[in-house]
NUVEX-536398 format. One record per atom (N, C-alpha, C): x, y, z; residue in one letter. Coordinates in steps of 0.001 Angstrom, whole numbers, plus 500000, padded with zeros to 6 digits. Layout:
<rs>
XYZA
...
</rs>
This chain:
<rs>
446953909040634501M
446581907654634527M
447476906928635539M
446914905950636208I
447670905103637130I
447728903706636522I
448947903162636435K
449082901800635912K
449796900921636934K
449447899664636919K
450075898674637791K
451454898344637233K
452462898434638073A
453833898158637634A
454031896670637373A
454933896401636446K
455313895031636109K
456798894862636401K
457275893637636310L
458692893356636570L
459618894275635780L
459282894550634529N
460170895378633715N
460139896856634118N
459256897251635030D
459223898625635543D
460121898803636767D
460614897703637317L
461341897783638587L
462635898572638502L
463324898534637388E
464571899304637273E
464285900790637466E
463224901292636843M
462846902695636991M
462431902987638435M
461683902085639030I
461199902281640393I
462371902361641368I
463360901501641189V
464537901530642068V
465305902841641877V
465399903323640643K
466050904619640402K
465302905740641114K
463957905706641091Y
463159906692641836Y
463464906608643332Y
463562905384643853K
463829905190645280K
465191905772645658K
466202905502644843L
467535906027645130L
467556907553645029L
466794908109644099K
466696909570643973K
466045910163645220K
465064909462645775M
464425909917647004M
465451909994648145M
466292908968648272F
467344908986649294F
468320910135649043F
468677910353647784E
469585911443647430E
468980912801647789E
467719913018647432D
467049914294647725D
466927914540649222D
466802913467650006A
466696913586651464A
468073913642652125A
469124913691651302K
470513913727651795K
470855912488652626K
470293911336652233L
470511910089652961L
471208909024652119L
471592909381650907K
472196908396650011K
473474907804650604K
474193908581651410G
475413908092652037G
475186906944653000G
473942906741653423L
473624905637654324L
473482904303653591L
473379904364652281L
473185903154651483L
474522902555651069L
474537901252650868S
475756900593650400S
476008900954648943S
477231900752648513N
477602901088647131N
476819900281646103N
476381899094646483D
475613898257645553D
474119898262645883D
473647899356646468A
472237899453646878A
471291899212645701A
471597899763644544Y
470725899579643376Y
470513898093643104Y
471606897333643013D
471510895903642715D
470770895149643817D
471066895476645073Q
470411894795646186Q
468906895060646195Q
468527896321646023I
467105896680646040I
466391896038644853I
466984896124643670L
466366895551642477L
466160894045642647L
467182893350643116N
467063891901643319N
465981891574644338N
465928892354645414N
464922892140646448N
463518892376645900N
463334893472645168Y
462030893775644578Y
461613892686643590Y
462546892227642762Q
462222891180641791Q
461745889910642498Q
462414889554643574T
462013888379644349T
460629888575644948T
460394889744645552L
459087890019646148L
457974889984645104L
458225890518643915Y
457219890492642843Y
456914889064642415Y
457953888268642245K
457760886885641802K
457000886062642838K
457145886436644126E
456435885744645207E
455056886348645464E
454701887399644737G
453415888055644930G
453318888833646229G
454462889327646724K
454500890033648001K
454773891526647875K
454757892041646662A
455001893474646462A
454222893945645238A
453877895226645260Q
453212895832644111Q
453445897338644135Q
453698897896642981H
453815899344642817H
452777899808641798H
452465901074641886F
451590901715640906F
452313902954640408F
452244903185639108I
452988904269638469I
452001905303637958I
452302906551638252S
451504907665637745S
452103908099636409S
451249908126635376V
451692908470634026V
450915909705633563V
451662910733633147V
451059911969632641V
451633912242631256V
450764912328630281K
451157912602628895K
452259911662628420K
452149910381628816G
453103909367628380G
454380909286629191G
454514910128630216F
455721910134631047F
455408909594632439F
456290908726632946N
456184908269634327N
456613909416635229N
455727909823636134V
456036910980636973V
456108910640638458V
455764909433638834G
455839909048640234G
455350907634640423G
455564907125641629C
455085905784641928C
454862905630643424C
454088904630643769A
453847904256645160A
453833902735645205A
454234902182646321G
454287900736646418G
453983900226647807G
453764898931647878A
453490898272649158A
454121896883649138A
454462896405650318F
455098895106650479F
454397894329651583F
454196893046651373L
453714892172652432L
454937891685653186L
454952891936654483K
456108891553655282K
455712890452656252K
456601889495656445N
456302888428657389N
457433888198658385N
458379889144658434D
459428889040659436D
458948889715660725D
459756889675661756L
459373890325663023L
459260891820662844L
458359892514663408P
457219892067664199P
455975891818663352P
456113891918662029Y
454956891849661141Y
454290890474661134Y
455037889433661465C
454474888085661420C
453400887873662490C
453314888796663455F
452286888664664502F
451112889559664211F
</rs>
């Protein structure tokens, strides 16, 4: 089943994102407070209606997610 993520799902989503960086051996490129920064950014984007994730659920377990963001900074604003 695919479900639309809500604000209370963001903590899990950020943990998935950090795990992705770790698995790609790129976690060292992130700041020590990356979790807090990403979570705060995602929460802001959700509240502004500029982000959405979808969570894949199998037998009651979250097994993955995908997301999208509306960007309006350079060069996306053009």
